[in-house]
C-alpha positions in Angstrom: -44.4 97.5 -28.9 -46.8 96.1 -31.7 -48.8 94.4 -28.9 -49.5 97.4 -26.9 -50.5 99.5 -30.1 -52.9 96.5 -31.2 -54.3 96.5 -27.6 -54.7 100.3 -27.5 -56.5 100.1 -31.0 -58.9 97.5 -30.3 -60.0 99.7 -27.2 -60.3 102.6 -29.4 -62.8 100.5 -31.2 -64.6 99.1 -28.6 -64.9 103.2 -27.6 -66.6 103.9 -30.6 -63.8 105.3 -33.0 -64.0 103.5 -36.3 -61.1 100.9 -37.4 -60.8 103.4 -40.5 -59.8 106.3 -38.3 -57.0 104.5 -36.3 -53.4 104.5 -38.1 -50.5 102.1 -37.0 -47.4 101.7 -39.0 -48.8 103.4 -42.2 -50.1 107.0 -42.6 -48.7 108.0 -39.1 -46.8 110.8 -40.1 -48.0 114.2 -38.6 -46.8 117.8 -39.7 -44.4 119.4 -37.3 -43.1 123.3 -36.9 -39.3 122.5 -36.8 -39.5 119.9 -39.1 -41.7 118.8 -42.1 -43.1 115.4 -40.4 -42.8 113.3 -37.6 -43.9 109.6 -37.5 -45.8 108.7 -34.4 -46.8 104.8 -33.2 -50.5 105.7 -33.0 -52.7 108.4 -34.8 -56.3 109.0 -34.9 -58.1 111.1 -37.3 -61.7 111.6 -37.0 -63.5 113.6 -39.8 -60.2 115.4 -40.6 -59.5 116.2 -36.8 -56.8 114.9 -35.2 -58.2 113.4 -32.3 -55.0 111.7 -30.6 -51.3 110.7 -31.3 -49.2 108.0 -29.1 -45.6 107.4 -28.8 -44.5 104.2 -27.8 -41.0 103.5 -26.7 -39.1 100.7 -25.2 -35.3 100.9 -23.4 -33.3 97.9 -22.7 -29.8 97.6 -21.3 -26.7 97.8 -20.9 -26.4 101.6 -22.3 -29.0 103.1 -19.9 -27.2 106.3 -19.4 -26.9 107.3 -23.2 -30.5 106.0 -24.0 -32.4 107.9 -21.2 -30.7 111.0 -22.6 -31.8 110.2 -25.9 -35.4 109.2 -24.9 -35.7 112.5 -23.1 -34.8 114.8 -25.3 -36.7 112.8 -28.3 -39.9 113.0 -26.3 -39.4 116.6 -25.3 -38.6 117.6 -28.8 -41.6 115.7 -30.1 -43.9 117.6 -27.9 -42.6 121.1 -28.5 -42.8 120.4 -32.3 -46.5 119.2 -32.5 -47.8 121.7 -30.0 -46.2 124.4 -32.0 -47.5 123.2 -35.3 -50.7 123.0 -33.6 -50.5 126.7 -32.3 -49.6 127.4 -36.0 -52.8 125.8 -37.7 -51.2 122.9 -39.1 -54.3 120.6 -38.0 -56.6 123.2 -39.5 -59.4 123.4 -37.0 -59.2 120.6 -35.1 -59.4 121.0 -31.4 -56.3 120.0 -28.9 -55.2 116.3 -29.7 -54.9 113.9 -26.9 -50.8 113.0 -26.5 -49.9 109.9 -25.1 -46.2 108.6 -24.3 -45.6 105.0 -23.1 -42.4 103.7 -21.8 -41.6 100.3 -21.3 -38.4 99.6 -19.5 -36.3 96.5 -18.7 -36.4 95.5 -15.2 -33.2 94.4 -14.4 -30.3 95.1 -11.6 -28.5 97.8 -14.0 -31.6 99.7 -14.4 -32.6 99.7 -10.5 -29.4 100.3 -9.3 -28.0 104.0 -7.5 -26.5 106.2 -10.3 -24.1 109.1 -9.1 -24.6 112.5 -10.8 -21.8 114.9 -11.3 -22.2 118.4 -10.1 -19.0 120.3 -11.2 -20.6 123.8 -11.2 -24.3 123.7 -9.7 -26.5 121.0 -7.7 -28.9 119.2 -9.3 -32.5 118.8 -8.0 -32.6 116.8 -5.2 -34.8 114.1 -6.8 -32.1 113.0 -8.8 -29.6 112.3 -6.2 -28.9 108.8 -6.4 -31.9 108.1 -8.2 -32.0 104.8 -10.5 -32.5 105.1 -14.3 -35.9 103.3 -13.4 -36.4 106.2 -11.1 -35.4 108.9 -13.6 -37.8 107.6 -16.1 -40.8 107.7 -13.5 -40.0 111.3 -12.7 -39.5 112.1 -16.2 -42.6 110.5 -17.4 -44.6 112.1 -14.4 -43.0 115.6 -15.2 -44.2 115.3 -19.0 -47.8 115.3 -17.8 -47.5 117.8 -15.0 -45.6 120.0 -17.4 -48.4 119.6 -20.0 -46.2 118.2 -22.9 -48.4 115.0 -22.8 -52.0 114.3 -21.7 -50.6 111.1 -20.1 -47.9 108.8 -19.6 -47.5 105.2 -18.9 -44.4 103.9 -17.1 -44.0 99.8 -17.3 -41.0 97.7 -16.2 -40.7 94.2 -17.3 -37.6 91.5 -17.3 -36.9 90.7 -20.8 -36.0 87.4 -19.8 -39.5 86.5 -19.5 -41.6 88.0 -22.2 -45.0 87.3 -21.0 -46.0 90.9 -20.2 -49.7 89.5 -18.6 -47.3 87.7 -15.9 -44.2 89.9 -15.7 -44.5 93.6 -15.6 -44.2 96.2 -13.2 -46.2 99.6 -12.7 -43.9 101.4 -10.3 -46.3 104.5 -10.0 -50.0 104.4 -9.8 -50.2 107.9 -11.4 -48.4 106.2 -14.8 -50.4 103.2 -14.6 -51.8 101.4 -17.7 -55.3 102.0 -16.2 -54.6 105.8 -16.0 -53.4 106.0 -19.1 -56.0 104.2 -21.1 -58.9 105.7 -19.0 -57.7 109.0 -20.2 -57.5 108.0 -23.8 -60.7 106.1 -24.0 -62.6 109.1 -22.2 -61.2 111.3 -24.7 -62.2 109.0 -27.7 -65.7 108.2 -26.3 -66.4 112.1 -26.2 -65.0 112.4 -29.7 -67.4 109.4 -30.6 -70.3 111.0 -28.7 -70.0 114.4 -30.7 -69.9 112.4 -34.1 -72.9 110.6 -33.0 -75.0 113.6 -32.4 -73.8 115.4 -35.5 -75.1 112.3 -37.6 -78.4 112.6 -35.6 
């Protein structure tokens, strides 16, 4: 996922965020509420304010079932942890940060096939009946945003037999596209850059 991280970083710099304010791989720990810290994939801090934090995840087969459950629990726990820490003042006087979640899923027959659900006691929600893992991930990413766990989510699929993402990727949902995701982030970054410029004036 380094390519995504580097691209996002470059776009943030073009939007007016200083390179010194963008952290990848190092200094990416942020305070949590239920745990001391959590490492994010990309963190933006300007003038002591947490501006953005982004999670970049990928999923390949063959264990789509187990990994889907792990990914959903991880993403939900991360969101709850940081928002609770924010509420409790972990980031001092920072305005609400922009949180992003990007998921790259292997596009293959196993991720696209219909998956049966078990309902021994109560029925599952209708949208999950017969849904493939690709569809489940799409629903999950959309619900993360609708439930305001993340400001934006991006869902991309790609065949790992062809690693050229510029030619080989899919965006199953317009509301979860890279354009939608980056537009939200860069708009937020631009507003931060504008405020910083006005203060220096």
